[in-house]
N, C-alpha and C positions, 0 to 999 in steps of 0.2 A: 531547565527543561530543554531538551533538544528540539530542533525543527527539522522536519523531513522535507527534502527537496527532490527534484527529479533525478539528480545525480545519485543521491542516496538510494532511491528506489531502483534505478537502473543497475547500480552496483550490486544491490541485494539480489535482484533477478539473475544477473550474470553469475554470481558466486553460488547461489543456492541451487539453481537449475542448470548450471553450466551452459548458459546461453551466450551467444556472441551478440555484440551490440547491433550488428547488422540484421539480426533476426526479428527485431521489434522496434517500433517507433513510440514516441510519447503518446500518440493518439490512436495507435493500432490496438486492436482487440487481442488480449492475451489468452482469453478462453476459447472464443469461437475459432481462433487461428490454430488451436491445438497446442500452443506453447505451454499452457498450464491447464491443469484439470481441477475439478472441484475440491480435491484434497489440498490443493495449493493454497486455498483461502486460509486454512488454519495457520500455515507458515507466514502468510502475509499479515494476518491479524497479530500473531506473536511478534513479528518484526515491528509493527506500528506501536503495539503496547509497550514493548521494550524500549524503543527509541523515545517515546513520549512519556514513559513512566506513568501510564494510566491504563484503565480497562475500557474496552470498547463494548457498547451494548450490542452484542452479537445478534440477538434476536431481532434487532431493528435495522440491521444492515442488509444490503442486497448485493447480488453478484455484480451488478453494474458499477458499484462503488469500488470494485477491484479489477475491472476489466481493462483499464489502460493505465499507463504510468501517470498521466494527467489526473485521472479519477482517483488514484491512490493518494497522490499529493493533495488533492482537494479534500479528500476524506480526512487525512492526517491534519490538514490545516484547520478544518472545522473543530476537531477535538482539541487541538492545541489552543485555539481561541477559547473554547469552552473552559479548558483548564486554567488559562490565564485569568479569565473572568471570575472563576470560582475561587482563585487564590487571593483576589483583592478584598 
């Protein structure tokens, strides 16, 4: 199972939305800044699910969990930990 780190998320953001690294920081808001919109969450979820080879409980997630690079990495880390624990 892969692990998602900040560089992975930053690369995904830059490639998917044609962003420049100078346009966002690890703790800067992606949504209130206007860099991403609500439809972007679908692509972020697909990215995390693909990388971690798991399904996220979409109904239990909030926008805050996708609002910064740091938050996305934390979200992915929680589900990676859950998957590792359930594999044992």
